SERO-4910 file (N, C-alpha, C, O; in steps of 0.05 Angstrom, whole numbers):
BEGIN
 pado doro    nc1    nc2    nc3   cac1   cac2   cac3    cc1    cc2    cc3    oc1    oc2    oc3
  Met    A     17    -24      0      0      0      0     18     25      0     37     27     15
  Gln    A     11     44    -17     27     68    -19     23     86      6      1     89     16
  Lys    A     46     96     16     44    113     40     31    139     33     33    149     10
  Pro    A     16    151     52      4    177     47     25    198     43     45    199     57
  Gln    A     20    216     24     39    238     18     34    262     36     52    279     39
  Lys    A     10    264     48      4    285     66     -4    274     93    -19    255     95
  Pro    A      7    285    114     -1    276    141    -29    285    148    -36    308    141
  Leu    A    -44    268    161    -70    276    170    -69    284    200    -57    271    216
  Val    A    -81    307    206    -82    317    233   -112    320    240   -127    335    227
  Ile    A   -121    306    262   -148    310    272   -147    332    293   -133    330    313
  Val    A   -162    354    288   -161    377    305   -187    378    321   -209    375    310
  Asp    A   -184    383    347   -208    385    364   -224    410    355   -213    431    349
  Ser    A   -250    407    354   -268    428    344   -267    453    361   -276    474    351
  Arg    A   -257    451    385   -256    475    403   -230    491    399   -227    512    411
  Glu    A   -212    481    383   -187    495    378   -192    519    359   -210    517    342
  Pro    A   -178    541    363   -181    564    345   -176    557    316   -158    541    310
  Lys    A   -192    568    297   -190    561    269   -162    569    257   -154    559    236
  Glu    A   -148    587    271   -122    595    261   -103    571    259    -87    570    241
  Tyr    A   -106    552    277    -88    528    275    -95    511    251    -77    499    239
  Ile    A   -121    510    245   -129    495    221   -117    507    196   -106    493    179
  Asn    A   -118    533    194   -106    547    171    -76    544    170    -65    539    148
  Leu    A    -63    546    193    -34    543    193    -25    515    185     -7    511    169
  Leu    A    -39    495    196    -32    467    189    -38    461    160    -23    447    146
  Ser    A    -60    471    149    -67    467    121    -46    480    103    -38    468     83
  Asn    A    -37    504    110    -17    518     94     10    503     94     25    505     75
  Leu    A     15    489    116     40    473    118     38    448    101     58    435     95
  Gly    A     14    439     94     10    416     77     -4    393     90     -4    371     79
  Ala    A    -16    397    113    -30    375    126    -59    373    117    -71    393    109
  Glu    A    -70    349    117    -98    345    113   -111    347    141   -101    336    160
  Ile    A   -134    361    142   -146    367    168   -173    353    170   -189    354    151
  Leu    A   -178    341    193   -205    331    200   -212    343    227   -198    339    246
  Val    A   -234    358    228   -243    371    252   -265    354    265   -284    347    252
  Lys    A   -261    348    291   -281    332    305   -278    337    335   -258    349    344
  Asn    A   -298    329    351   -296    331    380   -279    309    391   -286    285    389
  Leu    A   -256    316    401   -238    296    413   -245    293    443   -250    312    457
  Glu    A   -244    268    452   -249    263    480   -229    275    498   -235    283    521
  Cys    A   -204    277    488   -183    290    503   -162    300    483   -160    290    461
  Gly    A   -146    319    491   -126    330    474   -137    349    453   -161    352    450
  Asp    A   -118    362    438   -125    381    418   -118    372    390   -131    380    370
  Phe    A    -96    357    387    -88    347    361    -82    317    362    -65    308    378
  Leu    A    -95    302    346    -90    273    344    -76    268    318    -86    273    297
  Ile    A    -51    257    320    -36    253    295    -32    224    288    -21    217    267
  Ser    A    -41    206    305    -42    177    298    -59    164    320    -69    177    338
  Asp    A    -62    138    318    -77    124    338    -62    120    364    -71    108    383
  Lys    A    -37    131    365    -21    127    388     -8    153    399      5    153    420
  Ile    A    -12    176    385      0    201    395    -21    223    396    -34    230    376
  Ile    A    -25    234    420    -44    255    425    -28    280    436    -10    277    452
  Ile    A    -36    303    427    -22    328    434    -42    347    447    -64    352    437
  Glu    A    -34    358    470    -50    379    484    -34    405    482    -11    406    489
  Arg    A    -48    426    472    -35    452    470    -45    470    492    -69    472    498
  Lys    A    -26    484    505    -33    503    525    -15    528    523      9    526    518
  Thr    A    -28    551    526    -11    575    529      2    574    556     -6    559    574
  Lys    A     23    589    559     38    589    585     19    596    608     21    584    629
  Ser    A      2    616    604    -16    625    626    -36    603    632    -43    599    655
  Asp    A    -46    590    611    -66    568    616    -53    545    630    -65    531    646
  Phe    A    -28    539    623    -13    517    636    -11    522    666    -16    504    682
  Val    A     -4    547    673     -1    554    701    -28    552    715    -31    540    737
  Ser    A    -49    562    702    -76    561    714    -85    532    718    -98    525    738
  Ser    A    -78    515    699    -86    487    701    -71    472    723    -80    451    733
  Ile    A    -47    481    730    -33    470    753    -48    477    779    -53    460    795
  Ile    A    -56    502    781    -68    512    806    -96    499    810   -102    491    832
  Asp    A   -112    497    788   -139    485    792   -140    455    787   -161    443    787
  Gln    A   -116    443    782   -113    414    779   -123    402    752   -122    378    749
  Arg    A   -132    419    734   -141    409    708   -118    394    694   -123    374    680
  Leu    A    -94    403    698    -71    392    684    -69    362    688    -64    347    669
  Phe    A    -71    353    713    -67    325    720    -91    308    712    -87    285    704
  Tyr    A   -115    319    713   -138    304    703   -135    300    672   -140    278    662
  Gln    A   -126    321    658   -123    319    629   -101    299    622   -104    282    604
  Ala    A    -79    300    637    -57    282    631    -65    253    636    -59    235    621
  Leu    A    -80    249    658    -89    222    665   -108    211    643   -105    188    635
  Thr    A   -127    227    635   -146    219    614   -131    212    588   -137    192    575
  Met    A   -112    230    580    -97    225    555    -81    199    557    -80    183    538
  Ala    A    -68    195    580    -50    172    583    -67    146    583    -56    125    576
  Gln    A    -92    147    592   -109    124    592   -118    116    564   -126     93    560
  His    A   -117    134    545   -127    129    518   -104    126    497   -109    112    477
  Tyr    A    -81    138    502    -60    137    482    -33    130    494    -27    139    517
  Pro    A    -16    115    480     10    107    491     29    131    494     46    131    512
  Lys    A     26    151    476     45    174    476     29    199    478     12    205    461
  Ile    A     35    215    499     22    241    503     42    263    503     64    261    514
  Val    A     35    286    491     52    308    487     38    334    497     15    338    490
  Phe    A     52    350    512     41    376    520     58    398    506     82    399    510
  Ile    A     45    414    490     58    438    479     51    462    497     28    467    502
  Ile    A     72    476    506     68    499    522     77    523    505    100    527    499
  Glu    A     57    539    498     61    561    478     64    587    493     48    595    510
  Glu    A     85    602    486     91    627    499     69    648    493     59    650    470
  Asp    A     61    662    513     41    684    509     49    709    524     32    727    527
  Asn    A     74    711    532     86    735    543     71    744    569     68    768    573
  Thr    A     62    725    584     49    732    610     68    727    633     86    711    630
  Phe    A     63    741    655     79    737    679     69    712    694     45    710    698
  Leu    A     87    695    701     80    670    715     73    675    744     90    684    759
  Lys    A     48    671    751     39    676    779     40    650    795     20    641    807
  Ile    A     63    637    795     66    612    809     96    610    816    113    618    800
  His    A    102    598    839    130    594    846    143    574    828    130    555    819
  Lys    A    169    579    822    183    561    803    184    532    813    184    514    796
  Asn    A    184    528    839    185    500    849    159    485    842    160    462    835
  Ala    A    136    499    844    111    487    836    110    482    806    100    461    797
  Leu    A    121    500    790    122    497    761    139    473    753    131    456    737
  Tyr    A    164    472    765    182    450    758    171    423    769    176    402    758
  Gly    A    156    425    792    144    400    802    123    390    783    121    365    779
  Ala    A    108    408    770     88    399    751    102    387    726     93    367    716
  Tyr    A    123    400    717    139    388    695    148    360    702    145    341    686
  Ala    A    159    357    726    169    331    735    147    310    736    151    287    727
  Ser    A    124    318    746    102    299    749     93    289    721     88    266    717
  Leu    A     90    308    702     82    300    675    101    281    662     94    262    649
  Ile    A    127    286    666    148    270    653    151    243    667    154    222    653
  Val    A    151    242    693    156    218    709    132    201    713    133    177    710
  Asp    A    109    213    721     86    198    729     69    188    706     55    168    710
  Phe    A     69    201    683     49    193    663     59    174    641     44    156    635
  Pro    A     82    176    628     98    199    626     91    215    600     80    204    581
  Ala    A     96    241    601     90    258    578    115    271    567    135    273    581
  Ser    A    114    280    542    135    296    531    126    326    532    103    332    528
  Leu    A    145    344    538    139    372    539    153    386    516    177    382    512
  Val    A    139    403    502    150    418    480    143    448    484    120    454    490
  Phe    A    163    465    482    158    494    486    160    509    460    180    506    446
  Thr    A    140    524    453    140    538    427    137    568    433    127    577    453
  Lys    A    145    584    413    145    613    416    119    626    408    111    647    418
  Asp    A    104    613    390     80    625    380     63    604    366     70    580    366
  Lys    A     39    612    355     21    593    342     34    580    318     29    556    314
  Phe    A     49    594    303     61    583    279     81    561    286     82    540    274
  Gln    A     97    566    307    116    545    315    102    521    326    111    498    323
  Thr    A     79    525    340     63    503    349     53    486    325     55    462    325
  Ala    A     42    499    305     33    486    281     55    471    267     52    448    258
  Gln    A     79    483    266    102    470    254    109    444    268    115    424    255
  Phe    A    108    445    295    115    420    310     94    399    305    101    376    300
  Val    A     68    406    306     47    386    302     50    374    274     48    350    271
  Tyr    A     54    391    254     56    381    226     80    363    223     78    342    211
  Ser    A    103    372    233    128    357    230    126    329    244    136    309    233
  Thr    A    114    329    267    111    303    282     92    284    267     98    261    265
  Ala    A     70    296    257     51    279    242     64    268    216     60    245    209
  Lys    A     79    285    203     93    277    178    113    255    184    115    236    169
  Tyr    A    129    259    205    149    239    212    136    212    218    145    191    208
  Asp    A    114    213    233    102    188    241     87    174    218     88    150    215
  Gln    A     73    190    202     56    178    181     70    175    154     64    156    140
  Val    A     87    194    147     99    193    120    127    181    121    133    162    107
  Ser    A    145    193    137    172    183    138    173    155    149    187    137    139
  Asn    A    158    151    171    155    124    183    182    112    190    186     88    186
  Lys    A    200    128    200    227    117    206    227    103    233    244     85    238
  Phe    A    209    110    250    208     97    276    179     89    282    161    106    281
  Val    A    175     64    287    148     54    292    143     52    322    156     38    336
  Leu    A    123     67    331    115     66    359     96     43    363     80     37    346
  Arg    A     98     30    386     80      8    392     52     18    396     47     40    407
  Ala    A     33      3    386      5     12    387     -6     10    415    -25     24    422
  Asn    A      4     -8    431     -7    -13    458     12     -3    479     36     -9    479
  Pro    A      2     13    498     20     23    519     29      1    538     14    -18    543
  Thr    A     53      5    549     63    -15    568     67     -3    595     74    -17    615
  Lys    A     64     24    598     69     37    623     46     33    642     23     27    635
  Asn    A     53     37    667     33     36    689     26     65    696     42     78    710
  Val    A      3     74    687     -4    102    692     -9    107    721    -25     93    734
  Lys    A      4    127    732      2    133    761    -25    148    765    -36    159    747
  Ser    A    -34    148    790    -59    160    797    -57    190    800    -35    201    802
  Leu    A    -80    203    800    -80    232    804    -69    239    832    -53    258    834
  Pro    A    -76    224    853    -64    231    879    -33    230    879    -20    246    892
  Lys    A    -22    211    864      7    210    862     18    236    848     38    246    857
  Ala    A      5    245    828     13    269    814     11    293    833     28    311    833
  Gln    A    -10    293    849    -14    315    868      9    315    889     19    336    896
  Arg    A     16    292    898     38    290    918     64    299    906     80    313    919
  Thr    A     69    292    881     94    300    868     95    330    867    117    342    871
  Leu    A     73    343    861     72    372    859     78    385    886     94    403    888
  Ile    A     65    375    907     69    386    934     97    381    944    109    398    958
  Glu    A    109    358    938    136    352    947    157    369    934    180    370    942
  Ser    A    149    384    912    168    402    899    172    428    915    190    443    910
  Leu    A    154    432    935    157    456    952    180    452    972    187    429    978
  Pro    A    192    474    982    215    472   1000    209    456   1025    189    461   1039
  Asn    A    227    437   1031    226    422   1056    201    405   1060    193    400   1083
  Ile    A    188    398   1038    164    381   1039    172    353   1029    178    349   1006
  Gly    A    170    333   1047    176    306   1040    151    290   1034    129    302   1036
  Pro    A    153    264   1029    130    248   1023    108    247   1044     85    250   1038
  Lys    A    117    244   1070     97    243   1091     82    270   1095     58    270   1098
  Leu    A     98    291   1095     85    318   1099     67    325   1075     47    339   1079
  Ser    A     74    317   1051     57    323   1028     30    309   1031      9    320   1025
  Ile    A     30    284   1042      5    269   1047    -11    283   1068    -35    286   1066
  Asp    A      3    292   1090    -11    305   1112    -24    331   1102    -47    337   1110
  Leu    A    -10    346   1086    -20    371   1075    -45    367   1058    -65    381   1060
  Leu    A    -43    346   1041    -66    340   1023    -89    329   1038   -112    335   1032
  Asp    A    -84    313   1059   -106    303   1076   -120    327   1090   -145    326   1093
  His    A   -105    346   1098   -116    369   1113   -131    389   1094   -153    397   1100
  Phe    A   -118    396   1072   -129    416   1054   -145    405   1030   -159    420   1017
  Lys    A   -142    379   1025   -158    365   1005   -148    369    976   -154    352    959
  Ser    A   -134    390    970   -124    394    943   -100    412    943    -96    428    961
  Pro    A    -83    411    922    -60    429    919    -69    458    919    -55    476    930
  Leu    A    -91    464    906   -101    492    904   -105    503    932    -97    526    937
  Asn    A   -118    488    950   -123    498    977    -97    502    992    -95    520   1009
  Ile    A    -77    486    986    -51    490    999    -38    515    989    -27    531   1006
  Phe    A    -39    520    963    -27    544    952    -41    570    963    -28    590    966
  Leu    A    -67    568    969    -82    591    977    -83    594   1007    -92    615   1017
  Ala    A    -73    574   1022    -75    575   1051    -57    597   1063    -36    604   1052
  Thr    A    -66    609   1085    -51    629   1099    -29    616   1115    -29    592   1119
  Glu    A    -10    633   1124     11    622   1141      0    609   1166     10    588   1175
  Lys    A    -20    622   1178    -32    611   1202    -45    584   1197    -43    566   1214
  Glu    A    -59    582   1174    -73    556   1168    -53    534   1162    -57    511   1170
  Leu    A    -30    541   1149    -10    521   1144      3    511   1170      9    487   1173
  Ala    A      7    529   1188     21    522   1213      5    503   1230     16    489   1247
  Lys    A    -21    500   1225    -38    482   1241    -34    453   1233    -41    435   1248
  Val    A    -22    448   1210    -17    421   1201      6    408   1216     27    421   1219
  Asn    A      2    385   1226     22    371   1242     48    367   1225     47    356   1203
  Gly    A     70    377   1236     95    374   1222    104    399   1206    126    401   1197
  Val    A     86    418   1204     92    443   1190    104    464   1209    127    471   1208
  Gly    A     87    474   1227     97    493   1247    100    521   1235     97    525   1211
  Asn    A    106    540   1253    107    568   1244    130    574   1225    126    590   1206
  Lys    A    153    562   1230    177    568   1214    173    559   1185    178    575   1166
  Leu    A    164    534   1181    160    524   1154    137    537   1141    137    542   1117
  Ala    A    116    543   1156     92    557   1145    100    584   1133     92    591   1112
  Lys    A    117    598   1148    126    624   1138    143    621   1113    141    637   1094
  Gln    A    160    601   1113    177    595   1089    160    588   1065    165    598   1043
  Leu    A    139    572   1069    122    564   1047    106    588   1036    102    590   1011
  Arg    A     98    606   1053     83    629   1044    100    650   1030     91    665   1014
  Asn    A    126    649   1036    145    668   1024    158    657    999    173    672    986
  Thr    A    152    632    991    164    621    967    149    630    942    156    622    920
***
């Protein structure tokens, strides 16, 4: 059977039409449909989620990021997050940001790609689809072999990225506050009430 000369990209119907135009201009065939998860499907084994930098940070805080990663990993062997620059100021401590990166890579695992703008995002999606479908130099296995970690594990990884927070204390904090978001929003006084935190660590956490 002759290999396809154009890569096919299935684009989620909620994505801005600008990406459809960019991908079409690059030479991709486009199919628009409602995807259960992700924004760009480039094969039966690779799903891509696109986020602006500001949305990525927001999704860490409200925990959407880990629900999305878990859903994607349950459906596809290979998941990719594109983080697209939007020139916004990051309203999150770097430890929490790097903790989220680590959790995506280690716990799910996902690949992270950073792009400068919409065009660079489209270029990456197109090039990856072309490589997988047309060049076909590397065949990915259709069935995943990884053991997808749970959302609670991802939450603990995120909290453990904070200064002086180990595995036990991360569990105690989550048991007390119920979610990473509540921990991030807690006052110094509220943090100090958790067994093992105390006034000194609570102050340090609030100043990070």
